[in-house]
N, C-alpha and C positions, 0 to 999 in steps of 0.2 A: 664543718670541715673547712680548713683554710683554702682560699682560692687564689690561683695564680694564672692569669690569662696568658696563653701562648699563641702568638699570631700564626703559628704553623697550622693550627687546626681551626681557627676562627673563620677561615674563608672557605672551608671545604664544602663543595657542592658537586654532585656527580655529573650534572649536565652542563654546568657553566661555572667558570672560575670567576668568583666575585672579589678576588683579592684587590684588584685595582679599582678605585672609585673615581669617576669623573666628577670633580667638585663643582663643575659648572652645570651638571645635569640636575634635573628636578629630583628631590629626595625619593628614593625608591619605596615601594610597598613590599614588605616581606612578612609572610605568615608562616608559622611553624606548627606542625602537629606532632607532639612528642608522644613517645610510647616505646614499649619493648618490641612491638611488631613481631611477636613470637607465636604464630606466624602473622604476617600482614594479611588482612582480609578485606572484603568488599566494604565493610562498614568504615574502615579507615579511609579507603579511597573515596567513598561517598562524601564524607565530611570534608576532606581536602578539596574535592572537586566542587562542592557547593560553595566553598569560600572563593576558589579561583573564579568560578562563573559569576559570582556576585561582584567581585572586585574588578574583574577585567574591564567592563565598560567604564568604571570610575577611573581606573588607571589610564585607559586610552583617552578619556576626556581631559584628564589632567596632564597627559603626556609624561607619565611616570612608568618606570620599569616595575613589573610585578613578578614576584617569585613566591610560590607556595611550595613549601618543602616538608617532607617527612623527616622527623628528627629522632632517629633510633637512639635509645640510651645504652650505656655500657651494661648496666644492670639496675633494675629498679631497687631503691632502698627498701621496698616492701616485699621483695622476693629474694629467696635464698640463692637461686641460680637461674640462669637462662641459657638458651641455645647459643652456641658459638657465634660471635659477632660476624664472622665471615659468612656463615649460612644466612643470618638474618639480612645482611646487606645484599647478598645474592638474590634472595627472595624479593627484597624491595626493588631491586633493579628490574627483575622480571615483571613485577606488578605494575611498575610505572612506565613500562614501554608503551610508546604511542600515546602518551598523555603529556600534558604540560607540567606535570608535577616533577619536583626535584627532590634530591636526597641530601640532607646536611649530615656530615659525619662529625659534627661538633663534639658530641658526647661519646661516640661509639668506641673510641680507642683509649679513652681515659680509664684510669684505675677506679673501679667502683668502691663505694657508692658515689654517684654523681648526682648532685641536687639541682632541681630545676631553677632555683633562685640563682645559683652560680652561673647557669647557662644564660639566663636572661640578662644578667649583669654583663656577661661577656659580649652578648649580642648588642646591647646598648652601647658598650664601649666601642665595639667594632663599627657600628652604624649609628652614630649619634644623631644624624639628621634624618634618618629614615623613619617611616611609620612601621612599627614592629607589632605584630599580632601573634599571640600564643593561642592555639586552638585546643580545646579540651571538651570532654563530655561532662554533663551535669553530675554524673556519679563521682567524678573527680573534684569538680568545682565546689560541691557542697561540703567537702572535707578539707578544703584548703587550709583551714585553721589547724589541721593536724600535720601539715607538711612543714618541712624546715623553712621557716620564714615565708610560708605560703601566702600570707596576707600582704606581703610586700611585693608580690609579682607585678601588681599594677603600678608600682613605682617605676618600672622599667619598660613594661610592654602593656599593650591593650589585650583584653581577653575576648575570645569569640567562643561561646559556650553552646553546645548542642544538647538536646534532650535525649541522651543515650542512656537507656536503663538496661544495664547488663542482667538484671534479674528477670527481664521480660522473656517470653517465649521466643526464641530466635526464629521459629517457623511462622510466627504470626505476621500478618500483613501490616507493614509499616509505611505503606505508600499512600495512605488516605490523606487527601489534602484538606487543610483546615480553612474555613472562611476567615475573613479579617477579624470578626468579633471574637471567634473562638481562639484565634491566634493571640489576640491581645490578652484574653483571659488566661490562656496557657502561659504566656510570658510572665504575667503577674504571679501566678502560682509558683513558677520556677524561680523568679526573683526572690520570693520569700524563703526559698530553701538555701540561699547563699548565706555565708556568714554575715552578720549584721553590718560590719564595717564596709563590706563590699556592695551592699544593696543600694547605697546612695549614689554609686557611680555607674549604674546601669543606664544605658541609652537605648532608644527604640530604633536607632538607625545604624547600619554598618558604616555609613559614611563618616560618622563621628570618630571611627577608629582610624581613619586615614586623613584626618585633619592635619594640615601642615603645622609643625611646631613653630613657636615664635622664634624667628631666626636670631634676633639679638640675644635672647636668653640662652640659646644653644651656643652662640659664638663666645659668650662669656662664661660658659659652664666650666667648672673645675672638674675635669674628668677624673682626677685622682680621689677627690674627696666627696663628690656629690653627683655620681652618675645616675641620676634618676629623672623620670619624666616630670616630677613635681616642680622642677626648676623652670619648666617651660609651659607645661599644661598637665592637667590631671589625667591620669590613665582612665580609660573607659572600658566598660564591659557591655558586649552585645550578646543577648540571648536569642539564638536562632530557634524558632519554634518548629521548624520543619522536622518531621520525624526522620530518623536515620535507622539503618539496620541495627537491631539490638542483638548483636552477637559478640561474644568476647573471644579473644585468643585462647583463654583458658578452656572454654567450651569446646573449641575446635581441637585442642590438644587432647582433651578427654575422649572425644569421639575417635580421633585417630588412634589412640592407645587401645581402643576396643576392636580394631580391625582383626579379623581372623583369616582374611585372604585379600590378595591384591589382584584386582581385575584390570584389564586394559583401560587406559584413560578414557577412550571414547565410550566405553560401556558405563564407567563410573559417572561421567559427566551427563549422560543421558538418562541414567537411572539413579538419581541421588538418594533414593530411599535406601539403597545399599549402604551408602556412606553419606549421611547428611552434611558432613563437614565440607564435602566437595562443592556444595552449592554456594558456599561463602568464600571460596578461594578462586582466584584466576587459574585456568587450566595449567599454565606454565608453572605457577607456584606449586600447585598440587603435584605435578609431575616431578618437580624438584624434590619435594618432600618424600614422595614414594621412592624415587631413585636412590635417595641417601638414607632411607629408613628413619627419618626424623619422627619423633613423637610416637613411634609405633610400639605395638605390644612386644614383649620380650622375645617371642619366637621369631620376630621379623628383624631383630637387631643383629 
C-alpha cells in the first residue's frame, strides 16, 4: 500500500508530546510494542516493562531520554475486524496508569490495513538520530518473511524479540528463571527459528540496540531516498530469553465470550477460576470490558 507520512500523527504519545526535538540533546531511545491490544493484557505489559527496566540504567548512564510505548494498530492485516479503536485506546490508558509506559497513536486512526513496515519508516523519518527498537514475540518474528516487507524492518529499526509462545498453556508457570548456560542455549534455539537473512544480525546484548549512529552518516543521509539504518549502521536483533506470560488476546476474548453471568469485580478477581481471563487483565481493564459488554456472549450484549 502506498505510504504518505503525515506529521500530525507521527508525534502522538498519550503521556508526552514528542513533537518538538531538542537537536542539542543526546539522541533518545524509543521502543515500541505493536499489536491490536484487543484487549491489552499482562503479557503485553510484562514485555514492555522488561524492555523499560533493562534500558533505563543504560539511558541514565548515557543521559538519554527513554520512551517505551505501546503501539496499537488500526486493524491487523491478518484480522477481519477488531474492537473500536476508542475502546482499545481507553483500555490501554487504564492499563498503563501508574507505569512509565506510553501510548503511541501512530497507527490507530489510519485507514486499515496499516503495515508495520510503513510505520517503522515513518518513525525513522521522524526520529533520524534516535535509537529505535520494535518489540515483538518470537511467534511473530519467525514469520516475518510472510509480512509485507517484513525482512526489511531491520533497515529502519532494531528488533527486541521475546520467547512468547501463544500455543502454550496460559495457566502454566512462566516465571522459572534460567541460568546463564541454559539462557545461552535457549537463545541459540530461538535464533535458528528466525528467517535465515535475519539470523546473522542477532546480538547477545541489548546495549547493541542503543549504540549511537555514526553522526556524519546521518547528517548526510538523503531522507527522501534512503531512510534506513544501513546508511549508518546495520540494524540488530536481540533475543530476550526471559519467559513472558504466554497468553493471547484471542484466548481472553474466547473466555469472555463464554461468560454466563457477571459477578462483582472483587469476587471475580479473587476467584479467577470463575473467569480465568480476569487473571490476565488489570482490574480496571476488566471492569471496563464488563461495563461495556465487550467480547461477551450474545445474551450480555
